[in-house]
PDB file of N, CA, C and O in Angstrom:
ATOM      1  N   MET A   1     109.653  99.314  15.037  1.00  0.00           N
ATOM      2  CA  MET A   1     109.058  98.091  14.832  1.00  0.00           C
ATOM      3  C   MET A   1     108.259  97.995  13.590  1.00  0.00           C
ATOM      4  O   MET A   1     108.168  96.934  12.971  1.00  0.00           O
ATOM      5  N   GLN A   2     107.653  99.138  13.201  1.00  0.00           N
ATOM      6  CA  GLN A   2     107.090  99.023  11.847  1.00  0.00           C
ATOM      7  C   GLN A   2     107.919  99.038  10.738  1.00  0.00           C
ATOM      8  O   GLN A   2     107.533  98.596   9.656  1.00  0.00           O
ATOM      9  N   ASN A   3     109.315  99.628  10.950  1.00  0.00           N
ATOM     10  CA  ASN A   3     110.219  99.591   9.838  1.00  0.00           C
ATOM     11  C   ASN A   3     110.733  98.115   9.668  1.00  0.00           C
ATOM     12  O   ASN A   3     110.945  97.654   8.547  1.00  0.00           O
ATOM     13  N   LEU A   4     110.914  97.433  10.754  1.00  0.00           N
ATOM     14  CA  LEU A   4     111.315  95.951  10.805  1.00  0.00           C
ATOM     15  C   LEU A   4     110.177  95.159   9.904  1.00  0.00           C
ATOM     16  O   LEU A   4     110.477  94.457   8.938  1.00  0.00           O
ATOM     17  N   PHE A   5     109.009  95.349  10.305  1.00  0.00           N
ATOM     18  CA  PHE A   5     107.939  94.631   9.330  1.00  0.00           C
ATOM     19  C   PHE A   5     108.050  94.974   8.012  1.00  0.00           C
ATOM     20  O   PHE A   5     107.902  94.086   7.172  1.00  0.00           O
ATOM     21  N   HIS A   6     108.305  96.199   7.642  1.00  0.00           N
ATOM     22  CA  HIS A   6     108.419  96.526   6.338  1.00  0.00           C
ATOM     23  C   HIS A   6     109.619  95.852   5.541  1.00  0.00           C
ATOM     24  O   HIS A   6     109.532  95.375   4.409  1.00  0.00           O
ATOM     25  N   ARG A   7     110.669  95.898   6.280  1.00  0.00           N
ATOM     26  CA  ARG A   7     111.916  95.435   5.679  1.00  0.00           C
ATOM     27  C   ARG A   7     112.205  94.004   5.641  1.00  0.00           C
ATOM     28  O   ARG A   7     112.976  93.540   4.802  1.00  0.00           O
ATOM     29  N   HIS A   8     111.525  93.179   6.652  1.00  0.00           N
ATOM     30  CA  HIS A   8     111.744  91.730   6.695  1.00  0.00           C
ATOM     31  C   HIS A   8     110.610  90.839   6.587  1.00  0.00           C
ATOM     32  O   HIS A   8     110.699  89.785   5.958  1.00  0.00           O
ATOM     33  N   VAL A   9     109.577  91.198   7.153  1.00  0.00           N
ATOM     34  CA  VAL A   9     108.309  90.376   7.113  1.00  0.00           C
ATOM     35  C   VAL A   9     107.586  90.542   5.756  1.00  0.00           C
ATOM     36  O   VAL A   9     107.251  89.576   5.069  1.00  0.00           O
ATOM     37  N   LEU A  10     107.375  91.799   5.425  1.00  0.00           N
ATOM     38  CA  LEU A  10     106.612  91.998   4.298  1.00  0.00           C
ATOM     39  C   LEU A  10     107.153  91.411   2.909  1.00  0.00           C
ATOM     40  O   LEU A  10     106.328  90.952   2.119  1.00  0.00           O
ATOM     41  N   PRO A  11     108.539  91.412   2.585  1.00  0.00           N
ATOM     42  CA  PRO A  11     108.940  90.941   1.469  1.00  0.00           C
ATOM     43  C   PRO A  11     108.754  89.209   1.513  1.00  0.00           C
ATOM     44  O   PRO A  11     108.495  88.613   0.468  1.00  0.00           O
ATOM     45  N   LYS A  12     108.890  88.576   2.634  1.00  0.00           N
ATOM     46  CA  LYS A  12     108.636  87.232   2.779  1.00  0.00           C
ATOM     47  C   LYS A  12     107.198  87.002   2.526  1.00  0.00           C
ATOM     48  O   LYS A  12     106.819  86.183   1.688  1.00  0.00           O
ATOM     49  N   LEU A  13     106.451  87.663   3.190  1.00  0.00           N
ATOM     50  CA  LEU A  13     105.042  87.477   2.930  1.00  0.00           C
ATOM     51  C   LEU A  13     104.574  87.613   1.487  1.00  0.00           C
ATOM     52  O   LEU A  13     103.742  86.838   1.015  1.00  0.00           O
ATOM     53  N   PHE A  14     105.129  88.626   0.781  1.00  0.00           N
ATOM     54  CA  PHE A  14     104.830  88.766  -0.565  1.00  0.00           C
ATOM     55  C   PHE A  14     105.355  87.631  -1.427  1.00  0.00           C
ATOM     56  O   PHE A  14     104.691  87.204  -2.372  1.00  0.00           O
ATOM     57  N   ALA A  15     106.598  87.119  -1.089  1.00  0.00           N
ATOM     58  CA  ALA A  15     107.127  86.113  -1.891  1.00  0.00           C
ATOM     59  C   ALA A  15     106.249  84.704  -1.625  1.00  0.00           C
ATOM     60  O   ALA A  15     106.010  83.924  -2.548  1.00  0.00           O
ATOM     61  N   LEU A  16     105.841  84.499  -0.369  1.00  0.00           N
ATOM     62  CA  LEU A  16     104.961  83.415  -0.205  1.00  0.00           C
ATOM     63  C   LEU A  16     103.532  83.435  -0.963  1.00  0.00           C
ATOM     64  O   LEU A  16     103.010  82.444  -1.473  1.00  0.00           O
ATOM     65  N   THR A  17     103.047  84.613  -0.949  1.00  0.00           N
ATOM     66  CA  THR A  17     101.832  84.816  -1.883  1.00  0.00           C
ATOM     67  C   THR A  17     102.125  84.625  -3.190  1.00  0.00           C
ATOM     68  O   THR A  17     101.466  83.819  -3.847  1.00  0.00           O
ATOM     69  N   LEU A  18     103.063  85.278  -3.694  1.00  0.00           N
ATOM     70  CA  LEU A  18     103.331  85.307  -5.169  1.00  0.00           C
ATOM     71  C   LEU A  18     103.661  83.981  -5.768  1.00  0.00           C
ATOM     72  O   LEU A  18     103.308  83.722  -6.918  1.00  0.00           O
ATOM     73  N   PHE A  19     104.384  83.053  -4.969  1.00  0.00           N
ATOM     74  CA  PHE A  19     104.830  81.702  -5.456  1.00  0.00           C
ATOM     75  C   PHE A  19     103.698  80.827  -5.856  1.00  0.00           C
ATOM     76  O   PHE A  19     103.819  80.241  -6.932  1.00  0.00           O
ATOM     77  N   PRO A  20     102.618  80.646  -5.160  1.00  0.00           N
ATOM     78  CA  PRO A  20     101.543  79.777  -5.677  1.00  0.00           C
ATOM     79  C   PRO A  20     100.923  80.409  -6.928  1.00  0.00           C
ATOM     80  O   PRO A  20     100.533  79.656  -7.821  1.00  0.00           O
ATOM     81  N   VAL A  21     100.816  81.609  -7.044  1.00  0.00           N
ATOM     82  CA  VAL A  21     100.339  82.268  -8.334  1.00  0.00           C
ATOM     83  C   VAL A  21     101.126  81.958  -9.471  1.00  0.00           C
ATOM     84  O   VAL A  21     100.530  81.730 -10.524  1.00  0.00           O
ATOM     85  N   ILE A  22     102.596  81.902  -9.433  1.00  0.00           N
ATOM     86  CA  ILE A  22     103.449  81.622 -10.396  1.00  0.00           C
ATOM     87  C   ILE A  22     103.319  80.307 -10.729  1.00  0.00           C
ATOM     88  O   ILE A  22     103.278  79.988 -11.918  1.00  0.00           O
ATOM     89  N   ILE A  23     103.242  79.412  -9.771  1.00  0.00           N
ATOM     90  CA  ILE A  23     103.135  77.946 -10.140  1.00  0.00           C
ATOM     91  C   ILE A  23     101.866  77.552 -10.865  1.00  0.00           C
ATOM     92  O   ILE A  23     101.884  76.704 -11.758  1.00  0.00           O
ATOM     93  N   PHE A  24     100.694  78.210 -10.451  1.00  0.00           N
ATOM     94  CA  PHE A  24      99.548  78.068 -11.071  1.00  0.00           C
ATOM     95  C   PHE A  24      99.477  78.462 -12.547  1.00  0.00           C
ATOM     96  O   PHE A  24      98.946  77.724 -13.377  1.00  0.00           O
ATOM     97  N   LEU A  25     100.070  79.741 -12.881  1.00  0.00           N
ATOM     98  CA  LEU A  25     100.139  80.307 -14.136  1.00  0.00           C
ATOM     99  C   LEU A  25     101.005  79.414 -15.119  1.00  0.00           C
ATOM    100  O   LEU A  25     100.638  79.183 -16.271  1.00  0.00           O
ATOM    101  N   SER A  26     102.152  78.942 -14.589  1.00  0.00           N
ATOM    102  CA  SER A  26     103.050  78.185 -15.311  1.00  0.00           C
ATOM    103  C   SER A  26     102.431  76.811 -15.703  1.00  0.00           C
ATOM    104  O   SER A  26     102.641  76.342 -16.822  1.00  0.00           O
ATOM    105  N   ALA A  27     101.716  76.208 -14.836  1.00  0.00           N
ATOM    106  CA  ALA A  27     100.937  74.980 -15.011  1.00  0.00           C
ATOM    107  C   ALA A  27     100.071  75.264 -16.191  1.00  0.00           C
ATOM    108  O   ALA A  27     100.188  74.561 -17.194  1.00  0.00           O
ATOM    109  N   SER A  28      99.195  76.258 -16.146  1.00  0.00           N
ATOM    110  CA  SER A  28      98.248  76.543 -17.275  1.00  0.00           C
ATOM    111  C   SER A  28      99.027  76.881 -18.587  1.00  0.00           C
ATOM    112  O   SER A  28      98.398  76.733 -19.635  1.00  0.00           O
ATOM    113  N   ILE A  29     100.138  77.254 -18.649  1.00  0.00           N
ATOM    114  CA  ILE A  29     100.887  77.477 -19.973  1.00  0.00           C
ATOM    115  C   ILE A  29     101.401  76.061 -20.396  1.00  0.00           C
ATOM    116  O   ILE A  29     101.264  75.660 -21.552  1.00  0.00           O
ATOM    117  N   VAL A  30     101.942  75.391 -19.508  1.00  0.00           N
ATOM    118  CA  VAL A  30     102.503  74.075 -19.970  1.00  0.00           C
ATOM    119  C   VAL A  30     101.389  73.055 -20.376  1.00  0.00           C
ATOM    120  O   VAL A  30     101.610  72.302 -21.324  1.00  0.00           O
ATOM    121  N   TYR A  31     100.350  73.005 -19.787  1.00  0.00           N
ATOM    122  CA  TYR A  31      99.169  72.215 -20.099  1.00  0.00           C
ATOM    123  C   TYR A  31      97.837  73.021 -20.381  1.00  0.00           C
ATOM    124  O   TYR A  31      96.878  73.111 -19.615  1.00  0.00           O
ATOM    125  N   PRO A  32      97.979  73.625 -21.714  1.00  0.00           N
ATOM    126  CA  PRO A  32      96.834  74.676 -21.989  1.00  0.00           C
ATOM    127  C   PRO A  32      95.511  73.924 -22.327  1.00  0.00           C
ATOM    128  O   PRO A  32      94.446  74.541 -22.321  1.00  0.00           O
ATOM    129  N   GLN A  33      95.565  72.730 -22.591  1.00  0.00           N
ATOM    130  CA  GLN A  33      94.266  72.155 -22.935  1.00  0.00           C
ATOM    131  C   GLN A  33      94.136  70.671 -22.575  1.00  0.00           C
ATOM    132  O   GLN A  33      95.147  69.974 -22.505  1.00  0.00           O
ATOM    133  N   GLU A  34      92.978  70.198 -22.358  1.00  0.00           N
ATOM    134  CA  GLU A  34      92.796  68.850 -21.901  1.00  0.00           C
ATOM    135  C   GLU A  34      92.965  67.961 -23.057  1.00  0.00           C
ATOM    136  O   GLU A  34      92.410  68.197 -24.130  1.00  0.00           O
ATOM    137  N   ILE A  35      93.792  66.845 -22.839  1.00  0.00           N
ATOM    138  CA  ILE A  35      93.862  65.888 -23.984  1.00  0.00           C
ATOM    139  C   ILE A  35      92.843  64.762 -24.124  1.00  0.00           C
ATOM    140  O   ILE A  35      92.666  63.993 -23.178  1.00  0.00           O
ATOM    141  N   LYS A  36      92.213  64.643 -25.185  1.00  0.00           N
ATOM    142  CA  LYS A  36      91.122  63.624 -25.361  1.00  0.00           C
ATOM    143  C   LYS A  36      91.701  62.212 -25.472  1.00  0.00           C
ATOM    144  O   LYS A  36      92.638  61.917 -26.213  1.00  0.00           O
ATOM    145  N   THR A  37      91.127  61.465 -24.757  1.00  0.00           N
ATOM    146  CA  THR A  37      91.423  60.004 -24.923  1.00  0.00           C
ATOM    147  C   THR A  37      90.950  59.290 -26.071  1.00  0.00           C
ATOM    148  O   THR A  37      89.735  59.171 -26.227  1.00  0.00           O
ATOM    149  N   LYS A  38      91.783  58.782 -26.921  1.00  0.00           N
ATOM    150  CA  LYS A  38      91.431  58.117 -28.206  1.00  0.00           C
ATOM    151  C   LYS A  38      91.189  56.651 -27.921  1.00  0.00           C
ATOM    152  O   LYS A  38      91.879  56.007 -27.130  1.00  0.00           O
ATOM    153  N   SER A  39      90.035  56.094 -28.698  1.00  0.00           N
ATOM    154  CA  SER A  39      89.768  54.776 -28.455  1.00  0.00           C
ATOM    155  C   SER A  39      90.441  53.851 -29.578  1.00  0.00           C
ATOM    156  O   SER A  39      90.441  54.216 -30.753  1.00  0.00           O
ATOM    157  N   VAL A  40      90.988  52.696 -29.190  1.00  0.00           N
ATOM    158  CA  VAL A  40      91.765  51.886 -30.130  1.00  0.00           C
ATOM    159  C   VAL A  40      91.419  50.515 -30.053  1.00  0.00           C
ATOM    160  O   VAL A  40      91.510  49.922 -28.979  1.00  0.00           O
ATOM    161  N   LEU A  41      91.012  49.924 -31.138  1.00  0.00           N
ATOM    162  CA  LEU A  41      90.633  48.424 -31.328  1.00  0.00           C
ATOM    163  C   LEU A  41      91.912  47.750 -31.742  1.00  0.00           C
ATOM    164  O   LEU A  41      92.496  48.120 -32.761  1.00  0.00           O
ATOM    165  N   ILE A  42      92.409  46.682 -30.918  1.00  0.00           N
ATOM    166  CA  ILE A  42      93.506  45.858 -31.331  1.00  0.00           C
ATOM    167  C   ILE A  42      92.964  44.554 -31.553  1.00  0.00           C
ATOM    168  O   ILE A  42      92.386  43.907 -30.680  1.00  0.00           O
ATOM    169  N   LEU A  43      93.169  44.148 -32.811  1.00  0.00           N
ATOM    170  CA  LEU A  43      92.631  42.728 -33.345  1.00  0.00           C
ATOM    171  C   LEU A  43      93.949  41.733 -33.396  1.00  0.00           C
ATOM    172  O   LEU A  43      95.031  41.976 -33.931  1.00  0.00           O
ATOM    173  N   VAL A  44      93.572  40.613 -32.725  1.00  0.00           N
ATOM    174  CA  VAL A  44      94.699  39.684 -32.674  1.00  0.00           C
ATOM    175  C   VAL A  44      94.162  38.434 -33.467  1.00  0.00           C
ATOM    176  O   VAL A  44      92.953  38.341 -33.676  1.00  0.00           O
ATOM    177  N   GLU A  45      95.065  37.445 -33.924  1.00  0.00           N
ATOM    178  CA  GLU A  45      94.864  36.345 -34.592  1.00  0.00           C
ATOM    179  C   GLU A  45      93.999  35.387 -33.783  1.00  0.00           C
ATOM    180  O   GLU A  45      94.241  35.204 -32.590  1.00  0.00           O
ATOM    181  N   GLY A  46      92.999  34.774 -34.402  1.00  0.00           N
ATOM    182  CA  GLY A  46      92.236  33.560 -33.740  1.00  0.00           C
ATOM    183  C   GLY A  46      91.172  34.163 -32.728  1.00  0.00           C
ATOM    184  O   GLY A  46      90.627  35.241 -32.967  1.00  0.00           O
ATOM    185  N   ASN A  47      90.925  33.491 -31.695  1.00  0.00           N
ATOM    186  CA  ASN A  47      89.897  33.794 -30.679  1.00  0.00           C
ATOM    187  C   ASN A  47      90.432  34.688 -29.725  1.00  0.00           C
ATOM    188  O   ASN A  47      91.649  34.847 -29.628  1.00  0.00           O
ATOM    189  N   THR A  48      89.514  35.359 -28.923  1.00  0.00           N
ATOM    190  CA  THR A  48      89.853  36.132 -27.601  1.00  0.00           C
ATOM    191  C   THR A  48      90.044  35.018 -26.736  1.00  0.00           C
ATOM    192  O   THR A  48      89.089  34.523 -26.137  1.00  0.00           O
ATOM    193  N   ASP A  49      91.323  34.542 -26.614  1.00  0.00           N
ATOM    194  CA  ASP A  49      91.647  33.623 -25.467  1.00  0.00           C
ATOM    195  C   ASP A  49      92.981  34.017 -24.751  1.00  0.00           C
ATOM    196  O   ASP A  49      94.038  34.123 -25.373  1.00  0.00           O
ATOM    197  N   LEU A  50      92.867  34.227 -23.419  1.00  0.00           N
ATOM    198  CA  LEU A  50      93.938  34.856 -22.635  1.00  0.00           C
ATOM    199  C   LEU A  50      95.185  33.937 -22.702  1.00  0.00           C
ATOM    200  O   LEU A  50      96.293  34.428 -22.485  1.00  0.00           O
ATOM    201  N   LYS A  51      95.049  32.635 -22.991  1.00  0.00           N
ATOM    202  CA  LYS A  51      96.219  31.780 -23.151  1.00  0.00           C
ATOM    203  C   LYS A  51      96.917  31.795 -24.532  1.00  0.00           C
ATOM    204  O   LYS A  51      97.918  31.104 -24.722  1.00  0.00           O
ATOM    205  N   SER A  52      96.434  32.515 -25.413  1.00  0.00           N
ATOM    206  CA  SER A  52      96.998  32.365 -26.801  1.00  0.00           C
ATOM    207  C   SER A  52      98.237  33.430 -26.760  1.00  0.00           C
ATOM    208  O   SER A  52      98.223  34.396 -25.997  1.00  0.00           O
ATOM    209  N   PHE A  53      99.293  33.158 -27.647  1.00  0.00           N
ATOM    210  CA  PHE A  53     100.388  34.019 -27.748  1.00  0.00           C
ATOM    211  C   PHE A  53      99.990  35.375 -28.518  1.00  0.00           C
ATOM    212  O   PHE A  53     100.493  36.474 -28.287  1.00  0.00           O
ATOM    213  N   ALA A  54      99.027  35.108 -29.445  1.00  0.00           N
ATOM    214  CA  ALA A  54      98.531  36.427 -30.144  1.00  0.00           C
ATOM    215  C   ALA A  54      97.884  37.263 -29.089  1.00  0.00           C
ATOM    216  O   ALA A  54      98.123  38.471 -29.073  1.00  0.00           O
ATOM    217  N   MET A  55      97.139  36.762 -28.266  1.00  0.00           N
ATOM    218  CA  MET A  55      96.412  37.627 -27.311  1.00  0.00           C
ATOM    219  C   MET A  55      97.473  38.263 -26.414  1.00  0.00           C
ATOM    220  O   MET A  55      97.296  39.441 -26.102  1.00  0.00           O
ATOM    221  N   ALA A  56      98.630  37.581 -25.932  1.00  0.00           N
ATOM    222  CA  ALA A  56      99.554  38.150 -25.264  1.00  0.00           C
ATOM    223  C   ALA A  56     100.269  39.286 -25.859  1.00  0.00           C
ATOM    224  O   ALA A  56     100.579  40.277 -25.198  1.00  0.00           O
ATOM    225  N   ASP A  57     100.531  39.141 -27.117  1.00  0.00           N
ATOM    226  CA  ASP A  57     101.108  40.279 -27.999  1.00  0.00           C
ATOM    227  C   ASP A  57     100.059  41.518 -28.074  1.00  0.00           C
ATOM    228  O   ASP A  57     100.385  42.704 -28.120  1.00  0.00           O
ATOM    229  N   GLY A  58      98.866  41.056 -28.078  1.00  0.00           N
ATOM    230  CA  GLY A  58      97.949  42.220 -28.131  1.00  0.00           C
ATOM    231  C   GLY A  58      97.868  43.138 -26.835  1.00  0.00           C
ATOM    232  O   GLY A  58      97.762  44.364 -26.834  1.00  0.00           O
ATOM    233  N   ARG A  59      97.940  42.303 -25.745  1.00  0.00           N
ATOM    234  CA  ARG A  59      97.886  42.867 -24.434  1.00  0.00           C
ATOM    235  C   ARG A  59      99.218  43.755 -24.289  1.00  0.00           C
ATOM    236  O   ARG A  59      99.153  44.801 -23.643  1.00  0.00           O
ATOM    237  N   GLN A  60     100.267  43.403 -24.805  1.00  0.00           N
ATOM    238  CA  GLN A  60     101.537  44.077 -24.697  1.00  0.00           C
ATOM    239  C   GLN A  60     101.432  45.422 -25.496  1.00  0.00           C
ATOM    240  O   GLN A  60     101.860  46.504 -25.092  1.00  0.00           O
ATOM    241  N   LEU A  61     100.786  45.190 -26.711  1.00  0.00           N
ATOM    242  CA  LEU A  61     100.579  46.523 -27.512  1.00  0.00           C
ATOM    243  C   LEU A  61      99.602  47.543 -26.884  1.00  0.00           C
ATOM    244  O   LEU A  61      99.687  48.770 -26.921  1.00  0.00           O
ATOM    245  N   GLY A  62      98.610  46.737 -26.269  1.00  0.00           N
ATOM    246  CA  GLY A  62      97.679  47.657 -25.500  1.00  0.00           C
ATOM    247  C   GLY A  62      98.310  48.476 -24.309  1.00  0.00           C
ATOM    248  O   GLY A  62      97.981  49.634 -24.055  1.00  0.00           O
ATOM    249  N   GLU A  63      99.298  47.719 -23.570  1.00  0.00           N
ATOM    250  CA  GLU A  63      99.856  48.426 -22.595  1.00  0.00           C
ATOM    251  C   GLU A  63     100.710  49.598 -23.187  1.00  0.00           C
ATOM    252  O   GLU A  63     100.680  50.718 -22.678  1.00  0.00           O
ATOM    253  N   LEU A  64     101.438  49.309 -24.231  1.00  0.00           N
ATOM    254  CA  LEU A  64     102.093  50.409 -24.730  1.00  0.00           C
ATOM    255  C   LEU A  64     101.350  51.615 -25.259  1.00  0.00           C
ATOM    256  O   LEU A  64     101.777  52.761 -25.111  1.00  0.00           O
ATOM    257  N   MET A  65     100.213  51.314 -25.888  1.00  0.00           N
ATOM    258  CA  MET A  65      99.333  52.402 -26.342  1.00  0.00           C
ATOM    259  C   MET A  65      98.746  53.326 -25.029  1.00  0.00           C
ATOM    260  O   MET A  65      98.519  54.534 -25.108  1.00  0.00           O
ATOM    261  N   GLY A  66      98.580  52.624 -23.994  1.00  0.00           N
ATOM    262  CA  GLY A  66      98.160  53.297 -22.750  1.00  0.00           C
ATOM    263  C   GLY A  66      98.963  54.430 -22.352  1.00  0.00           C
ATOM    264  O   GLY A  66      98.495  55.264 -21.578  1.00  0.00           O
ATOM    265  N   HIS A  67     100.185  54.536 -22.837  1.00  0.00           N
ATOM    266  CA  HIS A  67     101.176  55.662 -22.507  1.00  0.00           C
ATOM    267  C   HIS A  67     100.764  56.846 -23.430  1.00  0.00           C
ATOM    268  O   HIS A  67     101.285  57.947 -23.251  1.00  0.00           O
ATOM    269  N   PHE A  68      99.855  56.653 -24.399  1.00  0.00           N
ATOM    270  CA  PHE A  68      99.574  57.803 -25.290  1.00  0.00           C
ATOM    271  C   PHE A  68      98.101  58.301 -25.209  1.00  0.00           C
ATOM    272  O   PHE A  68      97.546  58.734 -26.219  1.00  0.00           O
ATOM    273  N   HIS A  69      97.518  58.243 -24.100  1.00  0.00           N
ATOM    274  CA  HIS A  69      96.228  58.622 -23.806  1.00  0.00           C
ATOM    275  C   HIS A  69      95.192  58.009 -24.583  1.00  0.00           C
ATOM    276  O   HIS A  69      94.365  58.676 -25.205  1.00  0.00           O
ATOM    277  N   THR A  70      95.219  56.556 -24.562  1.00  0.00           N
ATOM    278  CA  THR A  70      94.145  55.846 -25.358  1.00  0.00           C
ATOM    279  C   THR A  70      93.587  54.877 -24.409  1.00  0.00           C
ATOM    280  O   THR A  70      94.131  54.561 -23.351  1.00  0.00           O
ATOM    281  N   ALA A  71      92.471  54.423 -24.845  1.00  0.00           N
ATOM    282  CA  ALA A  71      91.627  53.338 -24.169  1.00  0.00           C
ATOM    283  C   ALA A  71      91.593  52.153 -25.229  1.00  0.00           C
ATOM    284  O   ALA A  71      91.185  52.372 -26.369  1.00  0.00           O
ATOM    285  N   THR A  72      91.992  51.002 -24.868  1.00  0.00           N
ATOM    286  CA  THR A  72      92.230  49.864 -25.804  1.00  0.00           C
ATOM    287  C   THR A  72      91.047  48.793 -25.597  1.00  0.00           C
ATOM    288  O   THR A  72      90.579  48.495 -24.498  1.00  0.00           O
ATOM    289  N   THR A  73      90.677  48.308 -26.730  1.00  0.00           N
ATOM    290  CA  THR A  73      89.972  46.979 -26.618  1.00  0.00           C
ATOM    291  C   THR A  73      90.698  45.946 -27.457  1.00  0.00           C
ATOM    292  O   THR A  73      91.041  46.189 -28.614  1.00  0.00           O
ATOM    293  N   ILE A  74      90.905  44.897 -26.910  1.00  0.00           N
ATOM    294  CA  ILE A  74      91.660  43.721 -27.571  1.00  0.00           C
ATOM    295  C   ILE A  74      90.654  42.646 -27.801  1.00  0.00           C
ATOM    296  O   ILE A  74      89.959  42.196 -26.890  1.00  0.00           O
ATOM    297  N   LYS A  75      90.587  42.223 -29.107  1.00  0.00           N
ATOM    298  CA  LYS A  75      89.788  41.227 -29.530  1.00  0.00           C
ATOM    299  C   LYS A  75      90.346  40.310 -30.509  1.00  0.00           C
ATOM    300  O   LYS A  75      91.214  40.730 -31.273  1.00  0.00           O
ATOM    301  N   GLY A  76      89.896  38.952 -30.582  1.00  0.00           N
ATOM    302  CA  GLY A  76      90.406  38.104 -31.579  1.00  0.00           C
ATOM    303  C   GLY A  76      89.451  38.313 -32.764  1.00  0.00           C
ATOM    304  O   GLY A  76      88.270  38.618 -32.598  1.00  0.00           O
ATOM    305  N   VAL A  77      90.045  38.126 -34.032  1.00  0.00           N
ATOM    306  CA  VAL A  77      89.452  38.399 -35.186  1.00  0.00           C
ATOM    307  C   VAL A  77      88.285  37.561 -35.422  1.00  0.00           C
ATOM    308  O   VAL A  77      87.455  37.909 -36.262  1.00  0.00           O
ATOM    309  N   ASN A  78      88.147  36.457 -34.735  1.00  0.00           N
ATOM    310  CA  ASN A  78      86.985  35.645 -34.956  1.00  0.00           C
ATOM    311  C   ASN A  78      85.725  36.185 -34.177  1.00  0.00           C
ATOM    312  O   ASN A  78      84.573  35.866 -34.472  1.00  0.00           O
ATOM    313  N   GLN A  79      86.043  36.976 -33.224  1.00  0.00           N
ATOM    314  CA  GLN A  79      84.836  37.717 -32.378  1.00  0.00           C
ATOM    315  C   GLN A  79      84.601  39.112 -33.129  1.00  0.00           C
ATOM    316  O   GLN A  79      83.650  39.800 -32.759  1.00  0.00           O
ATOM    317  N   TYR A  80      85.343  39.512 -34.062  1.00  0.00           N
ATOM    318  CA  TYR A  80      84.977  40.807 -34.724  1.00  0.00           C
ATOM    319  C   TYR A  80      83.695  40.843 -35.453  1.00  0.00           C
ATOM    320  O   TYR A  80      83.398  39.968 -36.267  1.00  0.00           O
ATOM    321  N   LEU A  81      82.905  41.879 -35.161  1.00  0.00           N
ATOM    322  CA  LEU A  81      81.639  42.024 -35.862  1.00  0.00           C
ATOM    323  C   LEU A  81      81.796  43.057 -37.023  1.00  0.00           C
ATOM    324  O   LEU A  81      82.566  44.006 -36.873  1.00  0.00           O
ATOM    325  N   LYS A  82      81.103  42.900 -38.148  1.00  0.00           N
ATOM    326  CA  LYS A  82      81.013  43.761 -39.236  1.00  0.00           C
ATOM    327  C   LYS A  82      80.855  45.254 -38.763  1.00  0.00           C
ATOM    328  O   LYS A  82      80.073  45.512 -37.848  1.00  0.00           O
ATOM    329  N   LYS A  83      81.554  46.188 -39.348  1.00  0.00           N
ATOM    330  CA  LYS A  83      81.668  47.615 -39.117  1.00  0.00           C
ATOM    331  C   LYS A  83      81.853  47.979 -37.624  1.00  0.00           C
ATOM    332  O   LYS A  83      81.307  48.976 -37.153  1.00  0.00           O
ATOM    333  N   GLU A  84      82.571  47.218 -36.946  1.00  0.00           N
ATOM    334  CA  GLU A  84      82.657  47.376 -35.511  1.00  0.00           C
ATOM    335  C   GLU A  84      83.838  48.525 -35.452  1.00  0.00           C
ATOM    336  O   GLU A  84      83.869  49.358 -34.546  1.00  0.00           O
ATOM    337  N   ALA A  85      84.686  48.482 -36.388  1.00  0.00           N
ATOM    338  CA  ALA A  85      85.903  49.493 -36.349  1.00  0.00           C
ATOM    339  C   ALA A  85      85.307  50.999 -36.399  1.00  0.00           C
ATOM    340  O   ALA A  85      85.992  51.963 -36.056  1.00  0.00           O
ATOM    341  N   GLN A  86      84.133  51.103 -36.802  1.00  0.00           N
ATOM    342  CA  GLN A  86      83.632  52.422 -36.864  1.00  0.00           C
ATOM    343  C   GLN A  86      83.391  53.115 -35.544  1.00  0.00           C
ATOM    344  O   GLN A  86      83.278  54.337 -35.443  1.00  0.00           O
ATOM    345  N   ASN A  87      83.317  52.241 -34.512  1.00  0.00           N
ATOM    346  CA  ASN A  87      83.201  52.770 -33.180  1.00  0.00           C
ATOM    347  C   ASN A  87      84.404  53.261 -32.398  1.00  0.00           C
ATOM    348  O   ASN A  87      84.339  53.766 -31.277  1.00  0.00           O
ATOM    349  N   TYR A  88      85.709  53.026 -33.230  1.00  0.00           N
ATOM    350  CA  TYR A  88      86.905  53.431 -32.650  1.00  0.00           C
ATOM    351  C   TYR A  88      87.658  54.501 -33.554  1.00  0.00           C
ATOM    352  O   TYR A  88      87.437  54.677 -34.752  1.00  0.00           O
ATOM    353  N   ASP A  89      88.576  55.179 -32.785  1.00  0.00           N
ATOM    354  CA  ASP A  89      89.333  56.127 -33.368  1.00  0.00           C
ATOM    355  C   ASP A  89      90.457  55.515 -34.342  1.00  0.00           C
ATOM    356  O   ASP A  89      90.765  55.988 -35.435  1.00  0.00           O
ATOM    357  N   PHE A  90      91.004  54.384 -33.744  1.00  0.00           N
ATOM    358  CA  PHE A  90      92.129  53.767 -34.490  1.00  0.00           C
ATOM    359  C   PHE A  90      91.910  52.224 -34.332  1.00  0.00           C
ATOM    360  O   PHE A  90      91.418  51.697 -33.334  1.00  0.00           O
ATOM    361  N   VAL A  91      92.386  51.512 -35.565  1.00  0.00           N
ATOM    362  CA  VAL A  91      92.205  50.031 -35.383  1.00  0.00           C
ATOM    363  C   VAL A  91      93.625  49.545 -35.691  1.00  0.00           C
ATOM    364  O   VAL A  91      93.890  48.343 -35.646  1.00  0.00           O
TER     365      VAL A  91
END
């Protein structure tokens, strides 16, 4: 009975125990560091008006930028305040 345990059950138990450890270690190798979210200011022509075509283009660009770990703010240039770009990583 003990020989059956050592031959069949123990290797399966070892494999089931080792599998989560391997997955955890491989994940830490693939994703070694946390990615910092960058802030982006998107300026569009005119006012901040959801009905304008320029704002629609800005929103599309904002959606695209969202795939690259960014937080976007979309504004019309008429609402832009002096030195506001300093609060963002990219404009």
